[in-house]
N, C-alpha and C positions, 0 to 999 in steps of 0.2 A: 670726747669731742662733741661740741654742741654749737650749732649755728644759732646765735641769739637774734640776728636780724640779717638783712642783706648787707650790713656793713660791720658785722662783729661776729667773731668766732671765739669760743672759749676752748682752748687746746690744753687739756689738763687744768693747771692753775694759771696758765698764760693767756691773757686776753690778746686777741689780734684785732687791731682797729683798721678796718678797711673803708672808713668813711671817705677817704680821699681817692679811692679807686672807683671813679664815677661810672665805669662801664658795668659794674655789678648792680643789677636791678631787682633781683629776686633772691629770697632766702634759699631757694633750691640750688643756686650757684654757690653760695657760701657753704652750704652743707656739703656739696661735692668737693669744694676746695679743702675743707677740714679733713675729709676722708682720703682725699688724694695725698695730702701731706703725710698722713699716717701710713698709707700704703707705700709711698716713696721712702719714708724713713725705715720701714721694715724690709723693703726689697732692694733698694739701690744705694742707700747712703754709704755703706762700707765697701763699696766696689771701686774706690779710687776714681770716681767720675766727678766732673764738675757739676754745678747746679743745673746748668742748661741741659747737659746730657741726661741727668736724672729726670728732670721734668719732661724732656722730649720722649724718653722711654716710657714714662707713665702714660703720657698722652697717646703714644702708639699702642700701648696695652689696652687703653680704653677704646680706641678705634677698633681693635681686633676682638675684644671680649665684652665690650659695653660696661656699664656701671656695676654689673654683677660681681666683678672682681673686688670691689671696694667693701662689700659687706657679705657676710654669710647668709643674709636674708634677702629676699626679693623686695627691693624698695622701688617705689615709683616716684620718689620725691627728690630726684637729682635733675639738675640742668647743667649742661656742659659749659664750663668756664673756658676762657682762652688761656693759652700758656702764660700770657702776660699777667693775668690776674692771680694765677697760682704762684708765679715768681714774686709778685707784689706782696702776697700774703706771707710767704716765707721770709721775705726781706723785712717784714714788720714784726716778726717774732723776736721780742726783746731778750728772750732766754736762749736764743740760738747760739751754739758754739760752733765755730768754723775752724777746720783744720787746714793749715796752709799746705798747698801741694809742694812737694819737693821738686826742685829744679835740677835738670840733668844737663 
């Protein structure tokens, strides 16, 4: 996961274009978003939660534990994105596969 600029993340082989997400102004925000997506995919994706709940839980985790939960190393190069920017980045992942929830 690599933040290329304030408007681009390389997530594995998948580029995520955030150029139309105008609220992102610093690469430290896109760096945080890339690591947030990775954390979210490891911790919450397979728990039958919708995307909003997954992102909300990650943001709550960040409020409680700070950015230290995103990396095993102490990094000082993150800036907090809003929940909307995280959702926008996930929405722009062209390789994302979504499972439809079963209706009861």
